[in-house]
Structure formats: structure tokens, C-alpha cells
C-alpha angles and dihedrals in degrees: 000000000000111000105228104166138016123192117192127196129188106202139179113208113197115231125220088237133359118279109228124198140155091283099048138277139295126209091188134023112238115205144161118237123195130199110196119192136197116176108313094340129088137180132198129223134181138199124181114196091157128237099289131039093251104111089042136350088272131086131192094249091049094045090051092051094047091049092047098045104034120003102046093047088054090059101036113110092008125123107233117184102167138031089241090058090053092051091048090054090053098040094095088069109076121227116331090130097166091052091050091047093061089058097039094052091046090052091052091051090050091047091053092046090054092049094039088230131136113253096237090055091049089053091053101255122159096195131067099194135051137187119242133204134223119250130198129192126201109303133200092259143003089247090058090050093049091050091051092048091049090056091050093048092049089052090056102247106172096222142013126222121198129193109235126196140147107295091022100060136087098011088049095051091043090055092046095049092046089055097037111026097162113046121099105256141172138178131230117211098181090216092300098140141053136216090267085072091067093122091058091052092048088055089054091064089079092064096065094230120182089228147329108241119217098333097169138043119330094242100036130117106153100054089048088056090052091048094048090053091057103044134057098217113091117252117225120201121216117148093030093062103076099147144002093274092057090051091052092048093048090053093048091049093044088234094154147003096218134035126206113211122202117178091217095052095049100043101266144309094308092063093037091060091047092052090047089054094049090051093047092053090050095046094246111141118224139201133193120250128201136214096207090266125174117261088276093065095033090058090059090051091049092052091048092050090061090076116109101249094054094096104150119077112271132245095240120130137203109252092243091059092077109005134062085209125005113236089227134053137257094035124221109265136178117257110251099209102050125107090223127034104276143151132220131224118268116243088199113034117235118255131196116270104237097230093046090047090052092052091053098040118121097171138345139200134186125202121185139162 
């Protein structure tokens, strides 16, 4: 496919309520959307690094500028036949994984449109349905959190994920486990702690958590290995796994027993599949994380999660969980005939609705040959 036009959109999508984590809170999700065209066909991609460089060193405004000024021009007019070719074209530019992901996911959408093939099939998946978990950020009170968890448990969600940060830590998880001793549950620290907090993590062993997600620094592998050696609960790496090399090194160091894979964080679907394969060969189970994307980005995550080594319920959310109205259509919805809350692959990938896109738009750029 010869890439003839690239449209980039920096958007801010208002949330129903703020999303609170160890690094702060967001009232809107800021993302970069990409429409990539070849002839009469076009595909959409999405990457959501958020407004500020708090989850990672990237921000939505910065990712938009890098894609506009450097990455998109490197692809424009080029014939790209594989995801690996696209990544090779962009490899001269260091880092900027979220920016690269907007282009990579758009290319995969365009590729599937050209082949008239569902994305999960193009990625090599053998399933067409996945189970999803329920996630809860920091709430105004423990009672509010317990009520929310109760609703999720009654709906049959197969696991619960809780944001965990200083001031919202051991007393919170004690209260949750007292109320819900049986459900599969894990915590996400969003790199809010350091190895000096070892005693806290040792105390967490008593709560029979499925894992502790990204407890230490966002770019660390070695301290996570030291932590994993001294606690029973599995460590899961998220922010630390930015590319295939980091996944290989984490496995060699025994830094974790699970890896969370987010297409945005690792530079797109091409790299996400490669990390999945490395983990599968090493016997490290994976699961797909989300960045509260619109249905456009969530559909890519859903397709990715169909691959065989994604064995833990995914962080993919029905559109109505966070948005009054999803910017893209069709929205992500729960399957009605599944025993557990689950979602199915899209045969036609969701695309932004023009008027909704316009309402959310912060800035826009078009590049064409």
C-alpha cells in the first residue's frame, strides 16, 4: 500500500467522572487519532498518552507534534506492505512509542480494509471473544469503592483491578478483602513506590492477589527483579515494557511473572504482537491493558487480546463505563449471551463520528502527497 494521505487529530474526550491513579487524575482523556489513506481506502488508529507526561514521558500534545513533524512525513508516499516495514521506517526516531502507535494502528486498519479481513484474523488470533475485568480508580470513599465492586461482582466480572497509591493502600485493600474474600483481584501501583517500600509489599502477600502491577519506577527492570525475589505475589510489568527488548530483558532478569501489553505504550500492534510472542515462548502469560481509548482504539486492543497467550481478563471497557457518548461508532458493548462479561471482535472497525470528533478536537493536521 502506498501511503498517500495522513490526517492527525489531537482530541480531548470528557469522562463521566475523573480517573484517579497514583500519578494524579484526568477529567478528559487526551489522545491522538490518525486516519491513513491509500487510494480510496482509509484506516483509523488511536493512541492515548493522556494530557500530561505522567503515565509515561509522552503527552498527547507532544505525540501529535512528533507524528505531524517527523513520523508521518517519513511514511508519506512510501509503499508499506507489513507492520515491520512501518516500524523500520520509524526506527530512526528514538522512543515516542505513543506517537508511533497512532500510525501503526492506522496502518493495520488500512491493511485490513484492503484485504477485507477482520483485524483479529490479520493479527493471527484463533478466538473471536475475550473476557474482560472490572477496574476501579481512587474513589471519594471506601464505601463508594465497595459499592462499585459489589456491582461488578454481581455482574460476573471474572477479576477486579484496584488502583493503589500512598494514602489509598493497605487500609483500602484490607477493607476490600474483608468484604470480598473470594474474587480474583489485583492492584495497580502505576510506579508509585520504590524498593524501600518492601515491607508494604510483603504485607500484601496475605491478601492473595493475582498480581501487583507496576509497583516500582516506570522505567525500571532490576529493582522489580529484586522485589519479585522477596515477595510471593506475582509482579506484573506495565510501564517498564516499552518495546520487545525490554520484555526480553525483564524475562532474563526474572523481573515479573506477568506482562501487561498496551499497543500505545509499545509503539503499536506490530510491536505488541512481537512482545506477546516473546512472552509466550518464555511461558510468561500476558494480558491487554487499555488507556480509556474511544471505541476506535479499544477495537484494536480487543483484536490483540484474541491472541493465545493473553490469558488474564483484559482492561477493555464498555463505552458507557467512562463516556456519556463514545466519540466513535459502533461503541464497545458487553456481549449479552456470554457467561462472563466479555466482548467480541469487530468485523468492521469503529471510526470517529465527524461531529463528535469536531467537538473533541484540540488541533488537527493533514499531510498528503
